[in-house]
C-alpha positions in Angstrom: -2.7 -29.4 -14.1 1.1 -29.4 -13.5 3.3 -26.7 -15.0 5.6 -29.2 -16.7 2.6 -30.6 -18.6 1.4 -27.1 -19.7 4.8 -25.5 -20.4 6.0 -21.9 -19.9 4.7 -20.4 -23.2 1.3 -22.0 -22.9 1.1 -20.6 -19.3 1.9 -17.1 -20.6 -0.7 -17.5 -23.3 -3.2 -18.5 -20.6 -2.6 -15.5 -18.3 -2.0 -12.7 -20.9 -5.7 -12.5 -21.8 -7.5 -9.3 -20.7 -4.3 -7.5 -19.5 -4.6 -4.2 -21.5 -7.2 -1.7 -20.2 -5.8 1.4 -21.8 -4.8 0.6 -25.4 -3.9 4.2 -26.3 -0.6 4.2 -24.5 0.5 0.6 -25.3 2.2 -0.3 -28.7 3.4 -3.8 -27.5 2.3 -5.6 -24.4 3.0 -9.2 -23.3 4.5 -11.4 -26.0 7.7 -9.6 -27.2 11.2 -9.2 -25.7 10.0 -5.9 -24.2 6.9 -3.8 -23.9 6.6 -0.7 -26.0 4.8 2.1 -24.3 3.7 5.7 -25.2 4.4 8.1 -22.3 2.2 11.1 -21.8 3.8 14.4 -22.8 5.2 16.6 -20.1 4.7 14.0 -17.4 7.3 12.5 -15.0 7.5 8.8 -15.1 7.1 7.0 -11.7 8.6 3.6 -11.2 8.3 1.4 -8.1 8.8 -2.3 -7.4 7.8 -4.6 -4.6 8.6 -8.3 -3.9 6.4 -10.7 -2.0 8.0 -13.9 -0.6 6.0 -16.8 0.7 6.3 -17.2 4.5 7.8 -13.7 4.8 5.0 -11.6 3.3 2.2 -14.1 3.0 1.1 -17.6 4.1 -0.9 -19.6 1.6 -2.8 -21.2 4.5 -4.4 -17.9 5.3 -4.7 -16.2 2.0 -6.2 -17.3 -1.3 -4.5 -17.1 -4.7 -7.0 -14.4 -5.8 -6.4 -12.3 -2.7 -2.7 -12.6 -3.1 -2.8 -11.5 -6.7 -4.9 -8.5 -5.8 -2.7 -7.5 -2.9 0.5 -7.8 -4.9 -0.7 -5.1 -7.3 -2.3 -3.0 -4.5 1.0 -2.5 -2.6 2.6 -1.1 -5.7 -0.2 1.2 -6.6 -0.1 2.5 -3.1 3.5 3.7 -3.7 2.4 5.5 -6.9 -0.5 7.1 -4.9 2.0 8.4 -2.3 3.8 10.3 -5.0 0.5 11.9 -6.1 0.6 9.9 -9.4 -1.7 8.1 -11.7 -0.7 4.4 -12.2 -0.4 3.2 -15.8 1.3 -0.1 -16.2 2.7 -3.1 -14.2 5.2 -5.8 -15.0 4.9 -9.0 -13.1 7.5 -11.7 -12.4 6.7 -14.9 -10.5 8.9 -17.8 -9.3 6.6 -20.9 -9.0 7.3 -23.9 -6.8 6.2 -27.3 -8.1 3.6 -27.8 -5.5 1.3 -25.1 -7.0 -1.1 -25.9 -9.8 -2.0 -24.1 -13.0 -5.4 -23.3 -11.5 -3.7 -21.5 -8.6 -1.7 -19.3 -11.1 -4.9 -18.5 -13.1 -6.7 -17.5 -9.9 -3.6 -15.4 -8.9 -3.8 -13.5 -12.1 -7.5 -13.1 -11.9 -6.9 -11.1 -8.7 -4.2 -9.1 -10.4 -6.5 -8.3 -13.3 -9.4 -7.3 -11.1 -7.5 -4.5 -9.4 -5.8 -3.5 -12.6 -9.2 -3.2 -14.2 -10.4 -1.1 -11.3 -7.7 1.5 -11.8 -7.2 1.3 -15.6 -3.7 -0.3 -15.3 -2.2 -2.4 -18.0 -0.2 -5.6 -17.4 2.5 -5.3 -20.1 5.1 -8.0 -19.3 7.0 -10.0 -16.8 8.7 -13.3 -16.4 7.8 -16.8 -15.1 10.4 -19.1 -13.6 10.5 -22.2 -11.4 11.3 -21.9 -7.7 13.1 -24.6 -5.6 11.3 -23.4 -2.5 8.4 -21.0 -2.0 6.4 -18.7 -4.2 7.9 -15.3 -5.1 6.0 -12.5 -6.7 7.7 -9.3 -7.9 5.7 -6.4 -9.4 7.1 -3.3 -11.0 4.5 -0.5 -11.3 4.7 2.6 -13.5 2.8 5.8 -13.2 2.7 9.4 -14.3 2.6 12.8 -12.5 2.7 16.4 -13.4 6.1 17.6 -12.2 4.5 20.5 -10.3 2.4 18.1 -8.3 5.1 15.5 -7.5 4.9 14.5 -3.8 8.0 13.7 -1.8 8.8 12.9 1.8 11.0 15.9 2.1 8.6 18.9 1.7 7.0 19.2 5.2 7.2 22.7 6.7 6.9 23.8 10.3 3.2 24.7 10.9 1.8 22.1 8.5 -0.9 19.8 9.7 -0.2 16.0 9.8 -3.2 14.2 8.3 -4.1 10.6 7.5 -6.6 8.9 5.3 -9.0 6.2 6.5 -8.5 4.3 9.7 -5.3 2.7 10.9 -4.3 -0.6 12.5 -7.0 -2.7 10.8 -4.6 -4.7 8.7 -2.0 -5.4 11.4 -4.8 -6.6 13.7 -6.4 -8.6 10.9 -3.0 -10.4 10.4 -2.8 -11.3 14.1 -6.3 -12.6 14.1 -5.4 -14.8 11.1 -2.2 -16.0 12.7 -3.9 -16.9 16.0 -6.9 -18.5 14.2 -9.3 -16.2 16.0 -10.8 -14.3 13.1 -13.8 -16.7 13.0 -14.6 -16.2 16.6 -16.7 -13.1 15.9 -18.2 -12.1 12.6 -17.4 -8.5 13.7 -13.7 -9.2 13.1 -14.1 -10.2 9.4 -13.5 -6.7 8.0 -10.1 -6.5 9.7 -9.0 -9.7 7.9 -10.4 -8.4 4.6 -8.4 -5.1 5.0 -5.3 -7.2 5.5 -5.7 -9.6 2.6 -7.4 -7.1 0.1 -6.0 -3.6 0.9 -7.3 -0.6 -1.1 -4.6 1.7 -2.4 -5.6 5.4 -2.0 -4.9 6.3 -5.6 -7.7 8.9 -6.0 -6.9 10.6 -2.7 -3.2 10.8 -3.5 -3.7 12.5 -6.8 -6.3 14.9 -5.4 -4.2 15.8 -2.3 -1.3 16.6 -4.6 -3.6 19.0 -6.5 -4.6 20.7 -3.3 -1.1 21.5 -2.2 0.0 18.8 0.2 3.7 19.3 1.0 4.8 15.7 1.7 3.3 12.3 1.6 4.0 8.7 2.5 2.0 5.5 2.3 1.5 3.6 5.5 3.0 0.3 4.8 5.2 -0.2 7.8 3.1 1.4 10.5 2.4 5.1 11.3 5.3 5.5 13.6 7.8 4.5 10.9 6.2 6.6 8.2 6.0 9.9 10.1 9.6 9.5 11.2 10.5 9.0 7.5 8.8 12.3 6.6 10.4 14.1 9.5 13.9 12.8 8.7 13.6 13.7 5.0 12.1 17.1 5.7 14.4 18.0 8.6 11.5 18.7 10.9 9.8 17.4 14.0 6.2 16.3 14.6 3.8 16.2 17.4 1.3 13.4 17.0 -1.8 13.1 19.3 -2.7 9.6 20.2 -6.4 10.4 20.8 -6.7 11.8 17.3 -5.4 8.7 15.5 -8.5 7.2 13.7 -9.3 3.7 14.9 -12.2 1.6 13.7 -14.7 0.1 16.1 -13.6 -3.3 14.9 -9.9 -2.8 15.7 -10.7 -1.5 19.1 -12.9 -4.6 19.9 -10.5 -7.0 18.4 -7.6 -5.5 20.3 -9.4 -5.9 23.6 -10.0 -9.6 22.7 -6.3 -10.0 22.0 -5.3 -8.2 25.2 -3.8 -5.2 23.4 -4.5 -1.6 22.5 -5.8 -0.6 19.1 -3.3 2.3 19.1 -0.5 -0.3 19.1 -1.7 -1.7 15.7 -2.0 1.8 14.2 1.5 2.8 15.2 3.4 -0.4 14.5 1.1 -2.9 12.7 1.7 -1.8 9.1 0.2 -2.8 5.8 -2.8 -0.4 6.1 -1.8 1.3 2.8 -3.5 4.5 3.8 -1.7 7.8 3.3 -0.1 10.2 5.8 0.6 13.7 4.5 1.4 17.2 5.6 -0.4 20.3 4.4 -0.8 23.9 5.4 -3.9 24.6 7.5 -5.4 26.9 4.8 -5.1 24.2 2.1 -6.5 21.6 4.4 -9.7 23.7 4.9 -10.1 23.4 1.1 -9.3 19.7 0.6 -11.5 18.7 3.6 -14.5 19.8 1.5 -13.5 17.7 -1.5 -14.7 14.1 -2.2 -11.6 12.0 -2.0 -13.4 8.7 -1.5 -12.1 8.4 2.1 -12.1 10.4 5.3 -9.3 12.7 6.4 -8.2 13.0 10.0 -5.8 15.6 11.4 -3.5 13.8 13.9 -0.9 16.4 14.6 1.3 19.2 13.4 4.8 19.7 12.1 7.2 21.3 14.6 10.9 22.2 14.7 13.4 19.5 14.1 15.1 19.9 17.5 12.0 18.5 19.2 12.0 15.2 17.3 8.8 13.2 16.6 6.6 13.2 19.7 3.6 11.2 20.7 1.2 13.0 23.0 -0.8 10.5 25.1 -4.3 10.9 26.5 -3.1 12.8 29.6 -1.0 15.2 27.5 2.4 13.7 28.3 4.9 13.7 25.5 7.4 10.9 24.6 9.6 10.2 21.5 7.7 8.2 18.9 10.3 5.8 17.7 10.1 4.2 14.2 9.4 0.6 15.4 7.3 -0.5 12.4 8.1 -3.5 10.3 11.7 -3.9 9.2 12.9 -7.0 7.3 16.4 -6.9 8.6 15.3 -6.4 12.2 13.1 -9.4 12.3 
């Protein structure tokens, strides 16, 4: 069905079903001029927003409506996780081109509702407009955090360990496989594509790391090289990152060989892994490493004095400056 036949308000009525998962902190959700929410006492409110633009952030020829909906929420929840917070609500605005169908939008919101259900997040409002060109999705996510546990990029101290969750480079490699049409060559490559189109935000890990005394944190959206430089710059420190310690999956190593590249390149510069990189004192890491965070932790380096900069140590022990060459919209 076409949008003009259904109408904006009928479309809103169609997509607002099953959007509230935690009724205790919502007075008014979708349907009024604004949502009315009940904040938890003595908690800081976290707010983040992220925009996805067709043919900049996604290509509808390589991603489904459901996958796109899921990912549009995931990238925002990842920001809340990087602050150590618990996500609570999202507001979603979409600009719809005429070539999309009502069924597409319903599937898009099904993906959004799936991840919101997984993390107990309410969809409390938004906007729908027409677009003269491509599809645009803008999500604003809200969360809460104990002020004492708030994570910033600016808290790293000399002597801290640099640690990451999960494995890195999978998403960037998956994207290249999609773009080159090679992801069906080997069934072994399918997990890389999945990690690109359906990323898992590390919400549980972020909250637990904050409780265990991590000193700074960042989500890995633009590549590890970019994220560690952001922490170093904000904290006025340097870092020494060991290439051989960066966790790479067997799939990314195999796919990189097939593409004539190194798996490490995807980990450093690929982006969209939505894992976490954080700093933590060694004694605190010994405690958190025994906890069940739902993901593996890997020490990849240490925090050093600012005058040394951010260094990458290669397999032979040679050091070089690790430049922040991850994804940058205005450098493309």
